[in-house]
N, C-alpha and C positions, 0 to 999 in steps of 0.2 A: 504494500500500500504506500502510495506517495505521501510524503510529509508536507506540512504547511510550507516549509522552506523550498521544497522542490516545486510546489505549485506556484509559489510567488516567483521563483526563477523562471518557470515556464511562461508566466504572464509577461515578465520582463523580456524574455527572448522573443515572444510574439510581438511585443511592442517594437523591439529593435528590427525585426523582420519587416513589419509594416512601414516603419520609418524609412527603410532602405529600398522599398518597392517603388516601381515606376508605373506609368500608364494608368489603366483602369483600376488596378489594385490601389495605387496611391490615391486616386480620386475617391474611391470608396472609403478608404481609411481616413480621409480628411474631414469626416463628420465631426461635429461638436455635440456630443450626447453624453448623458449620464449612463453609467455602465455598472452592472453587477455580475459577478461570477460566483455562483454558489457551488461549493464542492461538497457533495452530499455525504460521502463516506467520512469526511473529517468534520462535518457539521460546522463549516465556516463559510463566510461570504467575504469576498474581496469587493469593495465598492470604490468607484472612482469615475473617471471621465475618459472617453475616447475623444482626443482633441489634437489637431494638427498632425494627424497620422500616427499618434502614439497613444498607448494606454497608460494613464496616470492613476495608479492605485493610491487612494487617499486614506482608506481605512480598511482594517481587517477585523472582523468580529465573529463571535460564535452565533450559530443559528442562521435562520433564513434572512433574506434582505430586510432591512428595517424600513426602507422606502422603495417604492416601485421605480426602478431605473428605466430609462427609455430603451435601453438594450440590455436584455437579461439572458445570461447563459447559466445552464445547470448541467452538471456532470460529475463523475467521480474524479478524484485526483489522478488516478492512473490514466484515465481517458484524456484528461487535460495534458498531462506530460506526453503521452503517446501522440496526441494530435499535433502538438507543437514540434515534436521531434520528427514528424512525418511518417510515423508508424501507424496512424489511424486516420483514415479518410473522413473528413468532416461530413461531407454529403451523405456517405453511407451511415455514419454514426447518427446523424440527425434523422435520416429516413427510418432507421431502426428504433429510434427513441432513446438510444444511449446518451445522446446529447440533445438538450433542449435549447432552442434559441427563440426568444420572444422579443418582438419589436414591432413598431408601426409598419404598415405596408410599404411606405416610401423607403424607410430605412432597410427593410428586408431586400427590396429591389436593389438598392445601392450596395448592400453588403454581399450580395450573391457573387460578385467578382472576387471577394476575399475567400469564398468557400471553394 
C-alpha cells in the first residue's frame, strides 16, 4: 500500500509533468480550478488548486473532502502512484470505476486531453 508521502510525491510528479507539457495537454492543464484528490485506502484528501499548468497542494487532511472542489479525483494510493508512473491507464481505470473523476462538463471536455 502506498504511503501518504508516496502519494504526495506522485501528485508533485504529475504537476511537474503537466508543467512541462506542450500543445493541447498544456492548454488543458492551464485551468484555474479548485482540486481535491481523495485517497480512499489511506482515508486522506489532498486539497488545492490546478493553476497555471501545475497542481498546488494547499492542505492534506484525514477523511473525505471538506469542501466540494471543482475537480475531484478519488482512488487508492497504489492506483495514484501507478497512474503517474505510467503503469495504469487513466481511461481504463476511470471506465472500470477504479478511479473517479468528477467535474463540470466544460472542465471534463478540457481535461480529456490530459487523460
